[in-house]
Biopython code that builds the backbone (N, CA, C, O; Angstrom):
import numpy as np
from Bio.PDB.StructureBuilder import StructureBuilder

atoms = [
    (1, "LEU", "N", (-87.504, 13.798, 161.380)),
    (1, "LEU", "CA", (-86.717, 14.486, 160.419)),
    (1, "LEU", "C", (-86.385, 13.580, 159.028)),
    (1, "LEU", "O", (-86.129, 12.380, 159.131)),
    (2, "ARG", "N", (-86.406, 14.056, 158.118)),
    (2, "ARG", "CA", (-85.858, 13.205, 157.135)),
    (2, "ARG", "C", (-85.133, 13.979, 155.995)),
    (2, "ARG", "O", (-85.641, 15.072, 155.744)),
    (3, "TRP", "N", (-83.915, 13.588, 155.167)),
    (3, "TRP", "CA", (-83.402, 14.087, 154.468)),
    (3, "TRP", "C", (-82.602, 13.400, 153.257)),
    (3, "TRP", "O", (-82.530, 12.177, 153.379)),
    (4, "GLU", "N", (-82.071, 13.859, 152.269)),
    (4, "GLU", "CA", (-81.454, 13.082, 150.966)),
    (4, "GLU", "C", (-80.174, 12.606, 151.558)),
    (4, "GLU", "O", (-79.540, 13.154, 152.460)),
    (5, "LYS", "N", (-79.894, 11.547, 150.945)),
    (5, "LYS", "CA", (-78.696, 10.842, 151.099)),
    (5, "LYS", "C", (-77.288, 11.745, 150.532)),
    (5, "LYS", "O", (-77.292, 11.997, 149.327)),
    (6, "ASN", "N", (-76.456, 12.089, 151.106)),
    (6, "ASN", "CA", (-75.197, 12.364, 150.721)),
    (6, "ASN", "C", (-74.498, 11.302, 149.613)),
    (6, "ASN", "O", (-74.404, 10.095, 149.833)),
    (7, "ARG", "N", (-74.085, 11.876, 148.545)),
    (7, "ARG", "CA", (-73.580, 11.141, 147.823)),
    (7, "ARG", "C", (-72.337, 10.806, 147.553)),
    (7, "ARG", "O", (-71.989, 10.178, 146.553)),
    (8, "GLU", "N", (-71.422, 11.318, 148.667)),
    (8, "GLU", "CA", (-69.784, 11.248, 148.848)),
    (8, "GLU", "C", (-69.486, 9.811, 148.882)),
    (8, "GLU", "O", (-70.260, 9.011, 149.408)),
    (9, "PRO", "N", (-68.382, 9.468, 148.332)),
    (9, "PRO", "CA", (-68.199, 7.958, 148.590)),
    (9, "PRO", "C", (-67.594, 7.766, 149.997)),
    (9, "PRO", "O", (-67.653, 6.711, 150.628)),
    (10, "ASP", "N", (-66.994, 8.928, 150.423)),
    (10, "ASP", "CA", (-66.382, 8.752, 151.880)),
    (10, "ASP", "C", (-67.205, 9.315, 153.041)),
    (10, "ASP", "O", (-66.734, 10.023, 153.931)),
    (11, "LEU", "N", (-68.677, 8.870, 152.929)),
    (11, "LEU", "CA", (-69.480, 9.140, 153.830)),
    (11, "LEU", "C", (-69.522, 8.663, 155.016)),
    (11, "LEU", "O", (-69.646, 7.438, 155.019)),
    (12, "ALA", "N", (-69.462, 9.181, 156.106)),
    (12, "ALA", "CA", (-69.485, 8.286, 157.564)),
    (12, "ALA", "C", (-70.709, 8.047, 158.101)),
    (12, "ALA", "O", (-71.015, 6.980, 158.634)),
    (13, "GLY", "N", (-71.631, 9.261, 157.955)),
    (13, "GLY", "CA", (-72.907, 9.482, 158.480)),
    (13, "GLY", "C", (-73.200, 11.114, 158.620)),
    (13, "GLY", "O", (-72.718, 12.120, 158.099)),
    (14, "TYR", "N", (-74.259, 10.846, 159.613)),
    (14, "TYR", "CA", (-74.654, 12.403, 159.909)),
    (14, "TYR", "C", (-74.785, 12.852, 161.338)),
    (14, "TYR", "O", (-74.700, 12.024, 162.245)),
    (15, "TYR", "N", (-74.985, 14.101, 161.571)),
    (15, "TYR", "CA", (-75.182, 14.572, 162.906)),
    (15, "TYR", "C", (-76.291, 15.166, 162.836)),
    (15, "TYR", "O", (-76.277, 15.915, 161.860)),
    (16, "VAL", "N", (-77.440, 15.212, 163.497)),
    (16, "VAL", "CA", (-78.312, 15.843, 163.915)),
    (16, "VAL", "C", (-78.212, 16.775, 164.896)),
    (16, "VAL", "O", (-78.224, 16.411, 166.072)),
    (17, "ARG", "N", (-78.085, 18.282, 164.508)),
    (17, "ARG", "CA", (-78.086, 19.057, 165.814)),
    (17, "ARG", "C", (-79.448, 19.594, 165.698)),
    (17, "ARG", "O", (-80.164, 19.737, 164.707)),
    (18, "TYR", "N", (-79.657, 19.881, 167.046)),
    (18, "TYR", "CA", (-80.459, 20.953, 167.715)),
    (18, "TYR", "C", (-80.262, 21.484, 168.991)),
    (18, "TYR", "O", (-79.561, 21.045, 169.902)),
    (19, "ARG", "N", (-81.068, 22.630, 168.941)),
    (19, "ARG", "CA", (-81.087, 23.584, 170.013)),
    (19, "ARG", "C", (-82.330, 24.199, 170.582)),
    (19, "ARG", "O", (-83.349, 24.063, 169.904)),
    (20, "GLU", "N", (-82.407, 24.784, 171.597)),
    (20, "GLU", "CA", (-83.764, 25.615, 171.960)),
    (20, "GLU", "C", (-83.628, 26.651, 170.826)),
    (20, "GLU", "O", (-82.649, 26.973, 170.153)),
    (21, "THR", "N", (-85.254, 27.191, 170.816)),
    (21, "THR", "CA", (-85.234, 28.421, 169.976)),
    (21, "THR", "C", (-84.522, 29.946, 170.520)),
    (21, "THR", "O", (-84.119, 30.937, 169.911)),
    (22, "THR", "N", (-84.586, 29.627, 171.776)),
    (22, "THR", "CA", (-83.700, 31.005, 172.521)),
    (22, "THR", "C", (-82.171, 30.510, 172.421)),
    (22, "THR", "O", (-81.358, 31.261, 172.960)),
    (23, "SER", "N", (-81.745, 29.529, 171.902)),
    (23, "SER", "CA", (-80.361, 29.458, 172.166)),
    (23, "SER", "C", (-79.441, 29.929, 170.837)),
    (23, "SER", "O", (-79.970, 29.726, 169.745)),
    (24, "ALA", "N", (-78.376, 30.417, 170.846)),
    (24, "ALA", "CA", (-77.583, 30.961, 169.706)),
    (24, "ALA", "C", (-76.838, 29.749, 169.008)),
    (24, "ALA", "O", (-76.562, 29.621, 167.815)),
    (25, "ARG", "N", (-76.599, 28.943, 170.004)),
    (25, "ARG", "CA", (-75.596, 27.808, 169.572)),
    (25, "ARG", "C", (-76.228, 26.521, 169.896)),
    (25, "ARG", "O", (-76.875, 26.310, 170.922)),
    (26, "TRP", "N", (-75.949, 25.490, 168.751)),
    (26, "TRP", "CA", (-76.301, 24.409, 168.749)),
    (26, "TRP", "C", (-75.966, 23.725, 170.083)),
    (26, "TRP", "O", (-74.764, 23.663, 170.338)),
    (27, "GLU", "N", (-76.626, 23.319, 170.777)),
    (27, "GLU", "CA", (-76.321, 22.678, 172.111)),
    (27, "GLU", "C", (-76.137, 20.882, 172.037)),
    (27, "GLU", "O", (-75.275, 20.300, 172.695)),
    (28, "HIS", "N", (-77.070, 20.202, 171.157)),
    (28, "HIS", "CA", (-77.011, 18.997, 171.252)),
    (28, "HIS", "C", (-76.943, 18.322, 169.903)),
    (28, "HIS", "O", (-77.592, 18.899, 169.031)),
    (29, "SER", "N", (-76.311, 17.242, 169.544)),
    (29, "SER", "CA", (-76.103, 16.347, 168.700)),
    (29, "SER", "C", (-76.187, 14.967, 168.473)),
    (29, "SER", "O", (-75.388, 14.280, 169.108)),
    (30, "VAL", "N", (-76.976, 14.392, 167.708)),
    (30, "VAL", "CA", (-76.910, 12.920, 167.677)),
    (30, "VAL", "C", (-76.577, 12.332, 166.654)),
    (30, "VAL", "O", (-77.298, 12.652, 165.708)),
    (31, "PHE", "N", (-75.626, 11.440, 166.346)),
    (31, "PHE", "CA", (-74.864, 10.690, 165.168)),
    (31, "PHE", "C", (-75.561, 9.585, 164.449)),
    (31, "PHE", "O", (-75.509, 8.537, 165.094)),
    (32, "THR", "N", (-76.076, 9.509, 163.533)),
    (32, "THR", "CA", (-76.680, 8.518, 162.632)),
    (32, "THR", "C", (-76.041, 7.954, 161.314)),
    (32, "THR", "O", (-75.310, 8.731, 160.700)),
    (33, "THR", "N", (-76.222, 6.737, 160.823)),
    (33, "THR", "CA", (-76.148, 6.700, 159.645)),
    (33, "THR", "C", (-77.293, 6.597, 158.662)),
    (33, "THR", "O", (-77.103, 6.569, 157.446)),
    (34, "ASP", "N", (-78.423, 6.544, 159.196)),
    (34, "ASP", "CA", (-79.397, 6.595, 158.538)),
    (34, "ASP", "C", (-79.925, 8.088, 157.943)),
    (34, "ASP", "O", (-79.415, 9.152, 158.293)),
    (35, "THR", "N", (-80.952, 7.980, 157.056)),
    (35, "THR", "CA", (-81.407, 9.333, 156.484)),
    (35, "THR", "C", (-82.750, 9.936, 157.422)),
    (35, "THR", "O", (-83.052, 11.074, 157.059)),
    (36, "THR", "N", (-83.380, 9.543, 158.248)),
    (36, "THR", "CA", (-84.325, 9.769, 159.031)),
    (36, "THR", "C", (-84.097, 9.408, 160.443)),
    (36, "THR", "O", (-83.482, 8.426, 160.859)),
    (37, "MET", "N", (-84.832, 10.586, 161.306)),
    (37, "MET", "CA", (-84.457, 10.423, 162.500)),
    (37, "MET", "C", (-85.818, 11.092, 163.428)),
    (37, "MET", "O", (-86.270, 12.226, 163.270)),
    (38, "THR", "N", (-86.226, 10.247, 164.240)),
    (38, "THR", "CA", (-87.391, 10.557, 165.255)),
    (38, "THR", "C", (-86.780, 11.275, 166.592)),
    (38, "THR", "O", (-85.937, 10.548, 167.119)),
    (39, "LEU", "N", (-86.951, 12.304, 167.163)),
    (39, "LEU", "CA", (-86.368, 12.999, 168.194)),
    (39, "LEU", "C", (-87.786, 13.123, 169.236)),
    (39, "LEU", "O", (-88.832, 13.498, 168.707)),
    (40, "PRO", "N", (-87.776, 12.845, 170.499)),
    (40, "PRO", "CA", (-88.642, 12.967, 171.436)),
    (40, "PRO", "C", (-88.801, 14.330, 171.849)),
    (40, "PRO", "O", (-88.911, 14.634, 173.037)),
    (41, "LEU", "N", (-88.818, 15.229, 170.837)),
    (41, "LEU", "CA", (-89.011, 16.616, 171.368)),
    (41, "LEU", "C", (-89.733, 17.453, 170.718)),
    (41, "LEU", "O", (-89.803, 17.288, 169.500)),
    (42, "LEU", "N", (-90.387, 18.456, 171.271)),
    (42, "LEU", "CA", (-91.427, 19.267, 170.398)),
    (42, "LEU", "C", (-90.762, 20.307, 169.394)),
    (42, "LEU", "O", (-89.748, 20.985, 169.555)),
    (43, "LYS", "N", (-91.609, 20.234, 168.338)),
    (43, "LYS", "CA", (-90.752, 20.930, 167.451)),
    (43, "LYS", "C", (-91.128, 22.547, 167.282)),
    (43, "LYS", "O", (-90.802, 23.249, 166.324)),
    (44, "ASP", "N", (-91.826, 22.926, 168.342)),
    (44, "ASP", "CA", (-92.068, 24.394, 168.591)),
    (44, "ASP", "C", (-90.948, 24.856, 169.346)),
    (44, "ASP", "O", (-90.497, 25.986, 169.153)),
    (45, "ASP", "N", (-90.381, 23.946, 170.330)),
    (45, "ASP", "CA", (-89.222, 24.276, 171.320)),
    (45, "ASP", "C", (-87.955, 24.370, 170.803)),
    (45, "ASP", "O", (-87.165, 25.066, 171.441)),
    (46, "PHE", "N", (-87.597, 23.873, 169.868)),
    (46, "PHE", "CA", (-86.334, 23.427, 169.082)),
    (46, "PHE", "C", (-86.020, 23.895, 167.660)),
    (46, "PHE", "O", (-86.878, 24.122, 166.807)),
    (47, "LEU", "N", (-84.933, 23.995, 167.524)),
    (47, "LEU", "CA", (-84.356, 24.459, 165.787)),
    (47, "LEU", "C", (-83.446, 23.075, 165.696)),
    (47, "LEU", "O", (-82.787, 22.544, 166.589)),
    (48, "PHE", "N", (-83.647, 22.637, 164.202)),
    (48, "PHE", "CA", (-82.963, 21.271, 163.803)),
    (48, "PHE", "C", (-82.030, 21.849, 162.808)),
    (48, "PHE", "O", (-82.134, 22.976, 162.322)),
    (49, "GLY", "N", (-80.873, 20.753, 162.484)),
    (49, "GLY", "CA", (-80.065, 20.945, 161.376)),
    (49, "GLY", "C", (-79.466, 19.594, 161.482)),
    (49, "GLY", "O", (-79.387, 18.826, 162.441)),
    (50, "VAL", "N", (-78.953, 19.474, 159.914)),
    (50, "VAL", "CA", (-78.082, 17.903, 159.748)),
    (50, "VAL", "C", (-77.098, 18.539, 159.194)),
    (50, "VAL", "O", (-77.186, 19.559, 158.511)),
    (51, "GLN", "N", (-75.923, 17.817, 159.542)),
    (51, "GLN", "CA", (-74.527, 17.859, 159.018)),
    (51, "GLN", "C", (-73.971, 16.698, 158.553)),
    (51, "GLN", "O", (-74.055, 15.796, 159.386)),
    (52, "SER", "N", (-73.342, 16.333, 157.355)),
    (52, "SER", "CA", (-73.069, 15.426, 156.959)),
    (52, "SER", "C", (-71.580, 15.381, 157.277)),
    (52, "SER", "O", (-71.015, 16.474, 157.305)),
    (53, "VAL", "N", (-70.869, 14.314, 157.515)),
    (53, "VAL", "CA", (-69.405, 13.762, 158.156)),
    (53, "VAL", "C", (-68.870, 12.719, 157.512)),
    (53, "VAL", "O", (-69.522, 11.688, 157.354)),
    (54, "ASP", "N", (-67.658, 12.852, 157.076)),
    (54, "ASP", "CA", (-66.802, 11.959, 156.298)),
    (54, "ASP", "C", (-66.393, 10.840, 157.033)),
    (54, "ASP", "O", (-66.863, 10.726, 158.165)),
    (55, "ARG", "N", (-65.597, 9.974, 156.613)),
    (55, "ARG", "CA", (-64.683, 9.047, 157.573)),
    (55, "ARG", "C", (-63.446, 9.828, 158.290)),
    (55, "ARG", "O", (-63.106, 9.380, 159.385)),
    (56, "ASP", "N", (-62.854, 10.773, 157.859)),
    (56, "ASP", "CA", (-61.742, 11.398, 158.519)),
    (56, "ASP", "C", (-62.362, 12.554, 159.414)),
    (56, "ASP", "O", (-61.567, 13.351, 159.912)),
    (57, "GLY", "N", (-63.983, 12.738, 159.702)),
    (57, "GLY", "CA", (-64.070, 13.811, 160.822)),
    (57, "GLY", "C", (-64.613, 15.050, 160.246)),
    (57, "GLY", "O", (-65.228, 15.897, 160.894)),
    (58, "ASN", "N", (-64.323, 15.111, 158.865)),
    (58, "ASN", "CA", (-64.853, 16.478, 158.301)),
    (58, "ASN", "C", (-66.023, 16.543, 158.026)),
    (58, "ASN", "O", (-66.522, 15.544, 157.508)),
    (59, "THR", "N", (-66.783, 17.608, 158.247)),
    (59, "THR", "CA", (-68.276, 18.087, 158.741)),
    (59, "THR", "C", (-68.430, 19.187, 157.428)),
    (59, "THR", "O", (-67.534, 19.963, 157.097)),
    (60, "SER", "N", (-69.839, 19.073, 156.724)),
    (60, "SER", "CA", (-70.354, 19.745, 156.211)),
    (60, "SER", "C", (-71.088, 21.164, 156.895)),
    (60, "SER", "O", (-71.494, 21.179, 158.057)),
    (61, "LEU", "N", (-71.166, 22.143, 156.121)),
    (61, "LEU", "CA", (-72.020, 23.297, 157.066)),
    (61, "LEU", "C", (-73.331, 22.621, 157.183)),
    (61, "LEU", "O", (-73.632, 21.709, 156.412)),
    (62, "ILE", "N", (-74.395, 23.177, 158.442)),
    (62, "ILE", "CA", (-75.276, 22.504, 158.762)),
    (62, "ILE", "C", (-76.544, 22.906, 157.922)),
    (62, "ILE", "O", (-76.621, 24.095, 157.612)),
    (63, "SER", "N", (-77.483, 22.109, 157.543)),
    (63, "SER", "CA", (-78.523, 22.225, 156.774)),
    (63, "SER", "C", (-79.771, 22.490, 157.382)),
    (63, "SER", "O", (-80.386, 21.548, 157.882)),
    (64, "VAL", "N", (-80.239, 23.641, 157.412)),
    (64, "VAL", "CA", (-81.826, 23.403, 158.256)),
    (64, "VAL", "C", (-83.025, 23.080, 157.301)),
    (64, "VAL", "O", (-83.244, 23.642, 156.227)),
    (65, "PRO", "N", (-83.532, 22.392, 157.694)),
    (65, "PRO", "CA", (-84.927, 21.471, 156.975)),
    (65, "PRO", "C", (-85.893, 22.296, 157.114)),
    (65, "PRO", "O", (-86.043, 23.062, 158.066)),
    (66, "THR", "N", (-86.841, 22.138, 155.839)),
    (66, "THR", "CA", (-87.747, 23.015, 155.664)),
    (66, "THR", "C", (-89.099, 21.727, 155.890)),
    (66, "THR", "O", (-89.152, 20.583, 155.439)),
    (67, "PRO", "N", (-90.051, 22.461, 156.737)),
    (67, "PRO", "CA", (-91.116, 21.347, 156.893)),
    (67, "PRO", "C", (-92.054, 20.636, 155.837)),
    (67, "PRO", "O", (-92.579, 21.264, 154.918)),
    (68, "LEU", "N", (-92.206, 19.432, 156.014)),
    (68, "LEU", "CA", (-93.201, 19.116, 154.783)),
    (68, "LEU", "C", (-94.787, 19.131, 155.112)),
    (68, "LEU", "O", (-95.307, 18.890, 156.201)),
    (69, "ARG", "N", (-95.286, 19.399, 154.160)),
    (69, "ARG", "CA", (-96.849, 19.678, 154.497)),
    (69, "ARG", "C", (-97.412, 18.636, 153.915)),
    (69, "ARG", "O", (-98.634, 18.493, 153.955)),
]
sb = StructureBuilder()
sb.init_structure("model")
sb.init_model(0)
sb.init_chain("A")
sb.init_seg("    ")
for serial, (resi, resn, name, xyz) in enumerate(atoms, 1):
    if name == "N":
        sb.init_residue(resn, " ", resi, " ")
    sb.init_atom(name, np.array(xyz, "f"), 0.0, 1.0, " ", f" {name:<3s}", serial, name[0])
structure = sb.get_structure()
C-alpha cells in the first residue's frame, strides 16, 4: 500500500486497517509513521484502509485506496 503524506503539523502516523472481504468490521490494524506498507496478505481476500492519527489520538475517517495499474 502507498498513500500521500498528511500535511497536518501534529501528525503522529497512520493506522493501516484491514478486514476479510466477508467482514462488516475492520478486524486488524497496524500503526506506521511511513507512507508505504507491505502486508503478507492476499489482496483478493482482504479490504484495506488508511487512517491518519494525531499526537492526541484523534483519527481521521478511513480512506479506502484505489488500485494502481
